[in-house]
C-alpha positions, 0 to 999 in steps of 0.5 A: 495544419502544421500547428495541429501536427505539432500539437499532436507530436507534443502530446505524444512526447509528453506522454512518453517523457512521463512514462520514463520519469515514472519508471525511474522511481526510488526502490521499494522499502518493503515487500508490501511496497514492492507488490503495490508499486508493481501493480501500479506500474502494470496498470500504468503500462496498460492505461497510458497506451490506451489513453494515447490511442483514444486521444489520437482518435479524438484529435483525428476525428476533430480535425477530419470532420470539423468542417463537414457540412453534410454529416452522415449517420454511422452504420452498424459494424458488428465486427468492430463492436465485437472487437472492442467488446472483446478487447475491453473484456481482456483488459478488465480480466488483466486488471482483475487478475493483476489486482487479485495476485497482489491482494492474496499476498500474505503481506498485503492481506495477512490472515487475521486472528479469527482466521488463524485460530478458529477454536477461539472466538474472542481474545481477551489480551495480546497473550491469547493471540495465536503464534504466527512464526514471525517476529511480533510486536503488539501495538495499542492505539490511544487518543492520541498516541501509539504504544508498542510492546515486544513479547518476551522482552517486556519492553514498551515504546511510545509512538515508535515501533522497532522491527528488524530488517529482512525478517517477516514481522507481524504487528498485532493491533488493538485500540483502547478507545476509538477506531484508529488506523496504522498507516506507514506509506513508505512501507505500504502498511495500513491496518485498522485498530478496533476497540476490543478486537485484534487485527494483524498487519504484516511486512518485511522491511528491506532497509534500516531507517525511520519511516513515518507512521500516521493515523489514517482514521479520524479519531477526535480532536488530536487526530492530526498529531497522532503520528510516530515512526517505524524504526527498522534495525539490522537483525543483530542490532534489534536483538541487542536492543531487546536484550539491553532494554528488557523490562524497561519503557525505553527510547528507540535506538538510531538505525545504523 
């Protein structure tokens, strides 16, 4: 009996230590990542106690009834059935509302071109896209690279996308060949790029730095090396970089 009790105590301590470790994670690097992390922790704080509760009931039942030579059938208990049905409904409602509050964020689910300007059914180029009041970058996916251009500055960069920190940024995406998907794990950004269509990703990065970009949609033999970087600069450094490189195909600066 003492061995079983130690096992239960060990499981309980392991769950608590896991929870403490998860709460000590690195601060989010963007508003998108912050929203997603917040949702994950909300669900985690609900799931862990429920998991522990079910586990304890399972262990209790296994220990109490393992040598029962005369098992009896269970009897109906309407109060208990109503209770667990209501509890399940409340949990599912909480999960649904938590997920919905994140999904409706204009950063996680930004309005797309057709939603912003319904007067135009099709757009022939980036120049036809509606104004968003954000800092904008135009990104085109090719097999197998990303090309970014910056409206108003006539600058082009390859496999690197430069954006300012602490400003809302819209990244308009399209593809020249097959379907690609721009995925920036550290910033919580993911959006598909389709040939002949324009899709929108939106973010606000908090800290200057370089963040890995990968293509998350299989796009041919070179898919595995279709990567790049998001380069986040301080706003003043970003404006200076645009002014100094206008009209050029250039390399990105080092974030300060």
